[in-house]
N, C-alpha and C positions, 0 to 999 in steps of 0.2 A: 625586382619585377616578378621573379619566380619564387615559389615557396619550396622549402626543403622537405624531402620525404625520406624516411628510413625504411627500406625494403629491399628485396632482391633486385628490383628494378632501379634502385638508386644510382648505380654507376652509369647506366644508359641514360637516365634522365638528366644527370649532371652533364653528360656529354652532349645531349640534345640541346640543353639550354645554351651552352657555349656555341654550338654550331648555328643556332638560330640567331644569336647576337652577332655572329660573324657572317650572317646571310648565306651560310652553306646549307641551304634548305633541303636538298635531296639527301645529303648525308644525315641531316637531322631527322628526316622522316624514317630512314632506316634504323636509327638508334631508338626512335620512339616505337617503331613496330616491335623491336626486340624487347623493349621495356613492357609493352602491352602483353607480350607472350610469356612474361615471367609468371611463375606460380605464386598465388597468394597475395596479390597486390591489395593494399588497403584502399579504402574508398577515396581518401585524399590523394593517393597516388594515381588512381584511375582518373580522377577529375583533372589532375595536371596533365596526364598523358593526352586525354581527349582535347584539352584546351590547346596544348602545343601542336598537336596534329592539325587542328583547325586553323591555327595561325600559319603554320608552315604551308599547308595546302592552299590556303587563301592567298597568301603572299605570292605563291607560284601561279595563281589564277586557275587552280583546279577546283572548279565550283562544286561539282558533285561530291568529291571527296571532302571538301570543306564542310558542306552541308551535313554529310553523314557523321563526321567527327563531332560537330556541334550538336547534332541530334542525340548522339550517345551521351554527350556531356550533360545536356539539359534534361534528359530523361532521368538520370540519377541525381542531378543537382540543379533543380529549377532556379536556385538562388544564385547560380554562377554568373560572373560578370567578366568583361574583357578590359585590358588596359586601355586607357583613353587615347593613346597615340597611334593606334593601328589604322591602316587605310580602309576606305570603303569596301574594297574587294574582300576584306576579312570581316568587317563589322556588319555589312548587309546580310551575308549568309547566316551570321550569328543570330540576328534579330528575326530572320525568316524561320530559322530552326526553333527559336524561342516561341514564336506563335504556334508552330506545329506541335511542339511539345506540350503547349498549354491544353491542347485537345487530346493528347495521347500520353498523358503522364503515367509513367510506370508506378504502380501502386502495390503495396504489400500489407495485408491485414492480418495481424496476429489474433489468435483466439484460443478457446479451450472448450472441451466437451466435459460437462459436469453431470454427475448422476450417482445415485446410491451412496451419497456421502463421500464421493471421491472425485478427484480430477482425473477423468479417464484418459485424457490425452491433451496435448497442446498442438497447435497447428499454425501454419502460415499459408495464406492464400495470396497468390500473385496475380494481378490483373493488369490488363492493357500492355502486355509485353510485346508490342508490335514489332520490335526488332529482334525478338527472341534472345535477349541477353541473359535472362535468368535460367539457370540449370539445376540448382540445388539450394538447400537451406541448411545452414549449420546451427543447430540448437545447442545452447549452453545451459547447463543446470548447476545450481549450487547445492551440493549434498554434503551435509556435515561440515560446512565451511570450505569444501573443496570444489573447484570448478571442474565440471565434466562436459565434454562436447561430443555430439554425434551429428554426422552429416547425412541428410536424407535427400535423394533425388526428387525433383518436382515431377509430379504426375498429374496431367491435366490442370496445371497451375496450382497444385496443392501439395504440401509436405506436412506430415503428421508423425508425432512420436507418442507412443503410449506412456502413461505415467502410473496410474493406479494407486495414487496416494491422496490423502485428504488435502494436501497443499503442494504447491510447486513454485519454486523461485527460478525464473529462467529469462533468457533473452535470445535473440536470433539474428543471423546475418544471411541475406539473400546473396548467393554467389553466382558468378559467371562460369564459363566452361573451364577456366583455369583457376577457379576458386578465388578470384578477385571479388572484393566486397562491393556490391552494388547498393544495398540498402541495409541499414542497421535498425533493428527493432529492440531498443533498450541497450543497456551496457552492463558491464560487471558492477559498476558503481551505482547504476540506476536500473536494476532488473525489473521485470514484470512479476507481479504476485498473483497467483491463482489460489483461491481458497473456497472451500465448499461451505464454510461455516461450522464444520465439525473439526475440532482440534485433533491432530494426530496424537496417538498415545505418547510418542517420543517427545512431543512438543508441549505436553501438559505440564505446566509448572507445578512442582511438588513442594509442599511446606511440611517439613518433618521436624519433630522435636529432637533434642540432643541426647535422647536416651532416658532411661528410667530416672536418673538423677535429676533431670530437668523438671520432673513433676508429672510425666505421662499426660493423660488427658484430663485428670482431675483438676490440675491447677488452672489451665486456661478456661475450663468450664466453670470452675469455682469463681474465677475473677469475673467472668461474664455474668454469672448469677448475682454476685455481689453488686456489680455495677447496675444491673437491671433493678435490683431491690432498692438501691439508693434512689434511682430515678423515680420508681413507683412511689416511694415514700415522700419524695419531694413534691410530686404532683398531688399526693394526698394532703400534704400540708397546705398547698395552695387552695385546694377544694374546701378544706376545713375552714380556712380563713374566710373564703367567700360565703360559706354557709353561715358562719357566725355573724358576718356583716349583714346578710339578708335578714337573719332573725332579729338582730339588734334594731333594725329599722322598724320592725313590727312591734317589738317590746317597748321601744322608746317613743312610740307614737302617742299623741294626745288622745285621751279617751273621755267619754261623757259619764254621767252618773250611773248608767247601766253597763259601763265597761266597754262600750263600743268605740272603735277607732274613729276619730273625727278628723285627724290631720291627713289621713289617707283615705281613699275610697275603699270600700269593702272589697272591690275587685282587685285593687292593687295590693291590699293587705293579704288577700288569699293567694295571689300570685307569688308574693314574696315568701309566704309560709311554705308553699309547695316547692319553690326553688331552694329554700334553706334545707328542707328535708331531703330533697334529691341530692344536693351537694354533700350533705352530711353522710348519706348512705354511701356515695361514691368514695368519699374520703376514708370512711371506715374500711371499705373493701381494699382500697389501695394501701392503707396502712398494714392490713393483714397480709396481702400479697407481697408487699415490699419487705416486711419483716421476715416472711418465710423464705423469700429468695435470698435475702442477705444472710440469714442464718445458714441456709444450705450452702451458699458460697463460701462462707467462713469455714464450715466443716470440711468441704472438699479441698480447700487450700491447705488446711492443717493436716488432713490425712496424707496428702502428698502423693507419691508416685503410684500409678497403676501400671499395667503393661503398656509398652510403647505403642503408639498409634501413628498412623500416617494420614494426613489430610491431603486431598487433591483438589485443585481448583481447575475448572474448565469452563469455557464460554458456553452460555446458554442464551436462548432467544430473549429472555427478559433481563439478562445481566450475567451473573457468575454463579455456577453450580458448585456447591461444596459437597464433597463426598468423602467417605473414609470408613474405617472400622474402629470401634471402641471396645476394648477388651477389659 
């Protein structure tokens, strides 16, 4: 019937479960009050405390206290349910509290202030805290793989922590007066990510060569030039073939005694001739460019190492920005 929780309140909760099963309800309520006052209760622990308080008070017929316990439960856990074998004096206040909580749901909105290429701060805004349960927010940050936490009191329903970095990985917990967790906004496994779109210097992935023996900048540039030359030459070949095909259609056409083309219209023949000349010109240019690039690429590859260079990749609005120095 009851779930098991591991916290400072666990011994009192275990005692309260047994007392309720034995119908020693007054003693159970005292144990539950002690469990609620324990420091740092997890959200699941608070849910069970409020549930058991409502059941104990309801069974004793203490309607107001039953209602208050279930209201606290349903404010932090609207999905909560009751065991099916409870009497109406327990279930009726529960459903009344559920209707009430539907219009007074405790809410917490996470957010961030961005500007000047930075996450200026992260914040949590608490709304509809009609029972004044929330007192502070514990912010968790992941910095260099290490979790760091800072607790900030709520002021006018808001808690805020300055960041001042291009990105922030964080999550937060809304706490009651004894640092019990009322609401969780993200977890260590599924944190929130705030990013301005500008990669932090420490986060820029770097691609470095292995030293002068690896070929410096000449070798990768030479390979790129050789590849571009081969592509240009290949396109030139295609354009040359197309030019030859167009010219052969004109040269192979049937002509009359005056040498005029009769198997094609003069307009088609002229169009083919223009196309052949254009494609031939493009082919010649591509052959020249491709040959030059290929030759330059081979030379750079053969020459080998220049001084070591470092290339840096960073996000840019249109894709990836490559930057570095070539010496």
